[in-house]
C-alpha positions in Angstrom: 77.3 -48.8 -140.4 79.2 -47.2 -143.3 78.2 -48.0 -146.9 79.0 -51.7 -147.4 81.6 -52.7 -149.9 79.4 -55.6 -150.8 76.0 -56.8 -149.7 77.3 -60.3 -149.5 81.0 -61.3 -149.1 81.5 -64.8 -150.5 84.6 -66.5 -149.1 85.9 -69.3 -151.3 86.1 -69.6 -155.1 85.2 -73.3 -155.6 82.0 -74.5 -157.3 79.8 -73.6 -154.4 81.1 -70.0 -154.0 81.1 -69.4 -157.8 77.5 -70.8 -158.0 76.4 -68.5 -155.2 78.0 -65.6 -157.0 76.0 -66.4 -160.2 72.7 -66.9 -158.3 73.0 -63.7 -156.3 73.8 -61.7 -159.3 70.6 -62.9 -160.9 68.8 -61.4 -157.9 70.6 -58.1 -158.3 72.6 -58.6 -155.1 76.1 -56.9 -155.0 78.7 -59.5 -154.1 82.5 -59.7 -153.7 84.1 -63.1 -153.8 87.6 -63.7 -152.4 89.7 -66.8 -152.9 93.0 -67.3 -151.2 94.5 -69.3 -154.1 95.9 -67.3 -157.0 93.8 -69.1 -159.6 91.1 -71.7 -160.1 92.1 -75.2 -158.9 94.0 -77.1 -161.5 93.1 -80.4 -159.9 90.1 -82.5 -161.1 88.6 -83.1 -157.6 84.9 -83.6 -157.8 83.8 -85.9 -160.7 80.1 -85.7 -160.8 77.4 -83.1 -161.4 74.2 -84.8 -160.4 70.7 -84.4 -161.9 69.6 -81.9 -159.2 72.7 -79.7 -159.7 72.1 -79.8 -163.5 68.5 -78.5 -162.8 70.0 -75.6 -161.0 72.4 -74.9 -163.9 69.6 -75.3 -166.4 67.9 -72.3 -164.6 71.2 -70.4 -164.9 71.5 -71.2 -168.6 74.7 -73.3 -168.0 73.5 -76.9 -168.4 74.3 -77.2 -172.1 77.8 -75.7 -171.9 78.6 -77.9 -168.9 77.3 -81.0 -170.7 79.3 -80.1 -173.8 82.6 -80.3 -172.0 81.6 -83.5 -170.1 81.7 -87.2 -171.0 78.9 -88.7 -172.9 76.2 -90.6 -170.9 77.8 -94.1 -171.4 80.5 -93.0 -169.0 77.9 -92.8 -166.2 78.9 -96.3 -165.1 81.2 -97.8 -162.4 83.4 -100.8 -163.2 84.9 -103.1 -160.5 88.2 -104.8 -161.4 91.2 -106.3 -159.8 93.5 -103.9 -161.8 92.6 -101.3 -164.4 93.3 -103.6 -167.3 91.5 -106.7 -165.9 88.0 -107.6 -167.0 85.0 -106.4 -164.9 84.0 -108.6 -162.0 81.0 -106.4 -161.7 79.6 -103.1 -163.1 76.7 -100.9 -162.3 75.1 -97.8 -163.9 74.9 -94.4 -162.2 71.2 -93.6 -162.1 70.4 -90.2 -163.6 73.9 -90.0 -165.2 74.0 -92.9 -167.7 70.6 -92.2 -169.2 67.7 -89.7 -168.8 65.2 -90.3 -166.0 61.5 -89.5 -166.2 61.7 -87.5 -162.9 63.8 -84.7 -164.4 64.2 -82.6 -167.6 68.0 -83.0 -167.5 70.6 -85.6 -167.0 73.6 -85.5 -164.7 77.1 -85.6 -166.1 80.6 -87.0 -165.4 83.0 -84.1 -165.6 86.0 -82.7 -163.7 85.9 -79.8 -161.3 88.6 -78.0 -163.3 86.3 -78.1 -166.3 83.3 -76.9 -164.4 84.8 -73.9 -162.5 85.8 -71.8 -165.6 82.2 -72.0 -166.8 80.9 -70.9 -163.4 83.4 -68.1 -163.3 82.1 -66.8 -166.6 78.5 -67.0 -165.5 78.6 -63.7 -163.5 80.4 -60.4 -163.7 80.5 -59.6 -160.0 84.0 -58.7 -158.5 86.2 -61.6 -157.7 89.7 -61.4 -156.1 92.2 -64.3 -156.3 95.1 -64.4 -153.9 93.0 -62.7 -151.2 92.6 -64.5 -147.9 90.1 -63.8 -145.1 92.1 -63.6 -141.8 89.5 -62.2 -139.4 85.9 -61.0 -139.2 83.6 -59.4 -136.7 79.9 -58.8 -136.7 78.4 -55.4 -136.2 74.8 -54.3 -135.6 74.1 -54.0 -139.4 76.8 -56.1 -141.0 80.1 -57.8 -140.9 83.6 -56.3 -141.0 86.1 -58.7 -142.6 89.9 -58.4 -142.6 91.4 -59.5 -145.9 95.1 -60.1 -146.8 96.2 -59.6 -150.3 99.1 -62.0 -151.0 100.1 -60.3 -154.2 100.6 -56.9 -152.6 101.3 -58.0 -149.0 98.6 -55.7 -147.7 95.6 -55.9 -145.5 92.2 -54.4 -146.2 89.0 -54.1 -144.2 85.8 -54.9 -146.1 82.2 -54.3 -144.9 79.4 -56.5 -146.0 75.8 -57.0 -144.9 76.3 -60.8 -144.9 79.1 -63.3 -145.3 78.7 -66.6 -147.1 81.5 -68.9 -146.2 82.2 -71.5 -148.9 85.9 -71.9 -147.9 86.2 -75.7 -147.7 86.5 -78.4 -145.2 89.2 -76.6 -143.2 87.1 -73.4 -143.3 88.8 -70.4 -141.7 85.4 -68.8 -141.2 84.1 -71.8 -139.2 87.3 -71.8 -137.1 87.1 -68.1 -136.4 83.5 -68.5 -135.3 84.4 -71.4 -133.0 81.8 -73.7 -134.7 82.5 -77.3 -134.0 81.7 -80.4 -136.1 80.2 -83.8 -135.5 80.9 -87.0 -137.3 83.8 -89.4 -137.7 86.3 -86.7 -138.7 89.3 -87.7 -140.8 88.7 -91.1 -142.4 92.2 -91.4 -144.0 94.9 -89.6 -146.0 94.7 -90.0 -149.8 96.6 -88.9 -152.8 95.4 -87.9 -156.3 97.9 -88.6 -159.1 97.1 -86.9 -162.4 98.7 -88.6 -165.4 98.6 -89.2 -169.1 99.0 -92.5 -170.9 98.5 -94.0 -174.3 95.6 -96.4 -173.8 95.2 -97.1 -177.5 91.5 -96.1 -177.4 90.8 -98.8 -174.8 88.6 -96.8 -172.5 86.2 -95.9 -175.3 85.4 -99.6 -175.7 84.9 -100.0 -171.9 83.7 -96.6 -170.7 83.2 -95.7 -167.1 83.3 -92.7 -164.9 85.1 -94.7 -162.2 87.1 -97.9 -162.1 87.3 -99.3 -158.6 90.2 -101.7 -158.2 92.1 -103.3 -155.4 95.0 -100.9 -156.1 93.0 -97.7 -156.0 90.4 -95.9 -158.0 91.0 -94.7 -161.6 89.0 -92.0 -163.3 89.2 -90.6 -166.9 89.5 -86.9 -166.6 88.5 -85.4 -170.0 86.8 -86.7 -173.1 90.1 -86.0 -175.0 92.3 -87.8 -172.5 93.9 -87.7 -169.1 93.5 -89.9 -166.0 93.5 -89.5 -162.2 94.4 -92.2 -159.7 93.0 -92.0 -156.2 94.9 -94.0 -153.6 95.7 -94.2 -149.9 98.7 -92.1 -149.2 101.8 -94.3 -148.5 103.6 -93.9 -145.2 106.9 -92.8 -146.7 105.3 -90.2 -148.9 108.4 -88.1 -149.2 110.2 -90.9 -151.1 107.3 -92.2 -153.0 108.1 -93.1 -156.6 104.7 -92.2 -158.1 105.4 -93.4 -161.7 106.6 -96.8 -160.3 103.6 -97.1 -157.9 101.3 -96.2 -160.7 102.7 -98.7 -163.1 102.2 -101.4 -160.4 98.6 -100.3 -159.8 97.7 -100.3 -163.5 98.6 -104.0 -163.8 100.6 -105.9 -166.5 99.9 -104.8 -170.0 103.2 -104.7 -172.0 105.0 -101.4 -172.7 103.1 -98.3 -171.8 103.9 -94.6 -171.8 103.0 -93.0 -168.5 103.5 -89.3 -167.6 102.7 -88.1 -164.1 101.8 -84.4 -164.2 100.5 -83.6 -160.7 100.3 -85.1 -157.3 98.0 -83.8 -154.5 97.6 -85.1 -151.0 94.4 -84.6 -149.1 92.4 -85.9 -146.1 89.0 -87.5 -146.5 86.8 -86.0 -143.9 83.4 -87.0 -142.6 81.8 -84.3 -140.5 79.0 -81.8 -140.4 79.1 -78.4 -138.7 77.2 -78.1 -135.5 75.4 -75.1 -136.9 75.3 -73.4 -140.3 74.8 -69.8 -139.2 76.1 -67.4 -136.7 74.2 -64.1 -137.0 75.0 -62.6 -140.4 77.6 -65.3 -141.3 76.5 -68.5 -143.0 78.3 -71.7 -143.9 77.8 -73.6 -147.1 79.4 -76.5 -149.0 82.4 -78.3 -147.4 82.6 -75.5 -144.8 79.3 -76.8 -143.5 79.6 -80.5 -144.3 82.7 -82.4 -145.5 81.7 -85.9 -146.6 83.5 -88.9 -148.2 83.8 -88.9 -152.0 82.0 -92.2 -152.6 78.7 -91.5 -154.3 79.6 -88.1 -155.6 77.3 -86.2 -153.1 79.6 -83.7 -151.5 79.9 -80.8 -154.0 76.3 -81.4 -155.1 75.0 -80.9 -151.6 76.9 -77.7 -151.4 75.3 -76.4 -154.6 71.9 -77.3 -153.1 72.9 -75.3 -150.0 73.4 -72.0 -151.9 70.4 -72.6 -154.1 68.4 -72.7 -150.9 70.1 -69.8 -149.3 70.6 -67.1 -152.0 67.0 -66.2 -152.6 66.6 -65.8 -148.8 69.5 -63.4 -148.7 68.0 -61.5 -151.6 64.7 -61.2 -149.8 66.4 -59.8 -146.6 68.5 -57.3 -148.6 65.6 -56.2 -150.8 63.1 -55.8 -148.0 60.5 -58.4 -149.0 61.6 -60.9 -146.3 62.1 -60.7 -142.6 64.9 -62.0 -140.4 63.0 -65.2 -139.6 63.4 -66.4 -143.1 67.1 -66.8 -142.6 66.4 -69.3 -139.7 65.0 -71.7 -142.3 68.3 -72.2 -144.0 69.9 -74.2 -141.2 66.6 -75.9 -140.3 66.2 -77.1 -143.9 69.8 -77.9 -144.9 71.3 -79.3 -141.7 69.1 -82.4 -141.7 70.0 -83.0 -145.4 73.7 -82.6 -144.6 73.4 -85.2 -141.9 71.6 -87.6 -144.2 74.2 -87.0 -146.9 77.0 -87.8 -144.4 75.3 -91.0 -143.3 74.9 -92.1 -146.9 78.5 -91.4 -147.9 79.9 -93.1 -144.9 77.7 -96.1 -145.7 78.9 -95.9 -149.3 82.6 -96.0 -148.1 82.0 -99.0 -145.9 80.1 -100.8 -148.7 83.0 -100.2 -151.1 85.4 -101.6 -148.6 83.2 -104.6 -148.2 83.3 -105.3 -152.0 87.1 -105.2 -151.9 87.2 -107.5 -148.9 84.8 -109.9 -150.6 87.0 -109.9 -153.7 90.0 -110.7 -151.7 88.2 -113.6 -150.1 87.3 -114.9 -153.6 91.0 -114.8 -154.6 92.0 -116.6 -151.4 89.4 -119.3 -152.0 90.3 -119.7 -155.7 86.9 -118.4 -156.7 88.0 -115.2 -158.4 87.2 -116.6 -161.9 83.7 -117.6 -160.8 81.9 -114.6 -162.1 80.3 -111.5 -160.6 80.1 -110.4 -157.0 76.5 -109.9 -156.0 76.0 -106.2 -155.2 72.7 -106.1 -153.3 73.6 -102.5 -152.2 73.9 -101.0 -155.7 70.4 -99.4 -155.4 71.5 -97.6 -152.3 74.8 -96.6 -153.6 74.0 -95.4 -157.1 70.2 -95.0 -157.2 70.2 -92.0 -154.8 67.4 -90.0 -156.3 65.6 -90.2 -153.0 68.4 -88.1 -151.5 69.1 -86.0 -154.5 65.5 -85.1 -155.6 63.5 -86.2 -152.6 64.8 -84.0 -149.8 61.7 -82.6 -147.9 62.2 -79.2 -146.2 60.4 -78.6 -142.9 60.6 -75.1 -141.5 58.7 -71.9 -141.1 59.2 -71.3 -144.8 57.0 -74.2 -145.7 53.2 -74.2 -144.9 51.1 -77.3 -144.6 47.8 -77.7 -146.3 46.1 -76.1 -143.3 48.3 -73.0 -143.6 50.5 -73.6 -140.6 54.3 -74.0 -140.7 55.6 -77.5 -141.3 57.8 -78.4 -138.4 58.2 -82.2 -138.5 61.7 -83.5 -139.4 62.3 -84.5 -143.0 62.6 -88.1 -144.1 64.5 -89.4 -147.1 63.5 -92.6 -148.8 63.5 -93.7 -152.5 62.3 -90.9 -154.7 58.5 -90.7 -155.2 57.4 -87.5 -156.9 54.9 -85.6 -154.7 53.4 -82.1 -154.6 53.2 -82.0 -150.8 54.6 -78.8 -149.3 58.3 -78.9 -148.6 59.2 -81.1 -151.5 60.8 -80.2 -154.8 58.1 -79.5 -157.4 57.8 -82.6 -159.6 59.0 -82.3 -163.2 56.2 -82.3 -165.7 56.4 -81.3 -169.3 54.2 -78.3 -170.0 55.2 -78.1 -173.7 58.0 -79.6 -175.8 61.2 -78.6 -174.1 59.5 -76.7 -171.3 59.2 -78.3 -167.8 57.4 -77.2 -164.7 60.9 -76.6 -163.4 61.5 -74.0 -166.1 58.8 -71.8 -164.6 60.9 -71.0 -161.5 63.6 -68.4 -161.1 64.0 -65.0 -159.3 60.4 -65.0 -158.3 57.7 -67.1 -156.6 55.5 -69.2 -159.0 51.8 -69.9 -158.6 51.0 -73.1 -160.6 47.3 -73.5 -161.1 44.8 -74.9 -163.7 42.7 -71.7 -163.0 45.1 -68.7 -163.5 42.2 -66.3 -164.2 40.4 -67.2 -161.1 43.5 -66.7 -158.9 44.2 -63.4 -160.6 40.9 -61.9 -159.7 41.3 -59.7 -156.6 44.4 -61.4 -155.5 47.6 -59.3 -155.3 51.1 -60.5 -154.3 52.1 -57.4 -152.5 55.9 -56.7 -152.7 56.8 -60.2 -153.8 57.8 -61.1 -157.3 55.1 -63.6 -158.4 54.4 -65.3 -161.7 51.1 -67.2 -162.3 51.6 -70.2 -164.6 48.9 -72.4 -166.0 49.1 -76.0 -164.9 47.2 -78.4 -167.3 44.4 -80.3 -165.8 46.1 -83.8 -165.9 49.2 -82.4 -164.2 47.0 -80.7 -161.6 45.1 -83.9 -160.9 48.4 -85.7 -160.4 49.4 -83.1 -157.9 46.2 -83.6 -156.0 44.6 -80.3 -157.0 41.0 -79.6 -157.9 40.4 -77.5 -161.1 40.6 -74.4 -158.8 43.6 -75.4 -156.7 47.1 -74.1 -156.8 50.7 -74.7 -155.7 52.9 -71.8 -154.5 56.5 -72.7 -155.4 59.5 -70.9 -153.8 62.3 -69.6 -156.0 64.4 -72.7 -155.2 61.7 -75.0 -156.7 60.4 -76.3 -153.4 56.6 -76.1 -152.7 55.9 -73.5 -150.1 52.1 -73.9 -149.9 49.3 -75.8 -151.5 45.6 -75.1 -151.9 43.6 -78.1 -153.0 40.9 -75.7 -153.9 40.9 -71.9 -154.3 40.1 -70.3 -150.9 37.3 -67.8 -150.7 39.5 -65.5 -148.8 41.2 -63.3 -151.4 44.1 -62.5 -149.0 45.2 -66.2 -148.6 48.0 -65.9 -151.2 49.3 -62.7 -149.7 49.2 -64.0 -146.2 51.0 -67.2 -147.2 53.8 -65.2 -149.0 54.2 -63.2 -145.8 54.4 -66.3 -143.6 56.9 -68.1 -145.9 59.2 -65.1 -146.1 58.9 -64.0 -142.5 57.7 -60.6 -143.6 55.2 -58.3 -141.9 51.8 -58.7 -143.5 51.3 -55.9 -146.0 
């Protein structure tokens, strides 16, 4: 194969593609990102960066700048109302958003995608081409040839890459070209986002929320300084829809009010997961791999976890310290999580509809002024740390305590921190402002209360490895003896665990080789 134009061609310039670009640049991987639109999306779209995604951005040095442009924590709440200006008939906090949680060194934020993307764009210097669309691709023995169309110049270009990372959305061109089908409910309805401004007289500051669910659609404040979005089912006669009039009706009665509609976007809410996430050297991530309903704010965040899982593996293959088998673990680890995320978001959607139906029943029975609606499902809907922080990977890139690959399917329940292999390493404060999660990056990490003992006669071979001391009380909480250790992968998931230091000085090396699918050195 001729010299590649890029080691990894990233297709799609949304949050997932832009995050992959930043992650791969940290690994020293040459990338080219192409985005068919001529600029970043002007629409708010995703509204939530959850606690796990903020952990990823903390590692990239972006968490503070993302939080600075986001809403304060008190907006991490959902209010249920008949119309926007009615009183709450119920309210619930978003766990991990409205206040810190002991399970993480960071807090998630309510923000708009159009505020997030410019910060991700600035986080890397790798080439990026707007207005360039992938129209065809073919795999060769040592790479992929992609045919790109430049809309500005009306010209085609062939680009060679060692791998292609497709983050090109729910209607993914790459997925279609590969003939990869999907499973799930498919389209769950057509919706419209109306972006507007209005003079609320400071009202929302006294009743803050990230979302206001009403019988006439869902309202969301866009930016701390102002702006709103209204998410509503698309009317049948959309061509003749009077959006200012429809919006005024949905807001409810409240005297004179200035409303200015600035943008209207129609979209389809999909519920599907790709049948597979990989075909040879081409990999799917984000909405290209799993398009899920918006309720619960899990879709974009699942995509960010995809590329966090994938990028270190691509770096290993390209830099020679991992074997082809490592790439098999991407689908094996992330596909089950995608299916669980789909199930959760579909359940969230149905639960929201149930609340609206219960409210209508209260109105019909004359009980609407009788107080709150019981929301026994709120823990499932908003306390989703079991899915966000508790995903357990099971693949050949995870070794059980006896040193064999972990092959059992993952299970997601409520989040209980654990140091078992396959799980995200629990957050523990090592020093003021420094978490166990801060020890991870473009390397493997060995956490142990006995760093000197592990350093004697034990070499890591070609793998980047850092040995970090783990205080005795933290080690005990992780089930380790004073000589034990945890081998943590670059994505923060535990790859192997030794309750005690093995007598065999090659154990660490052999485990790194097994996890990365490399030939033993």
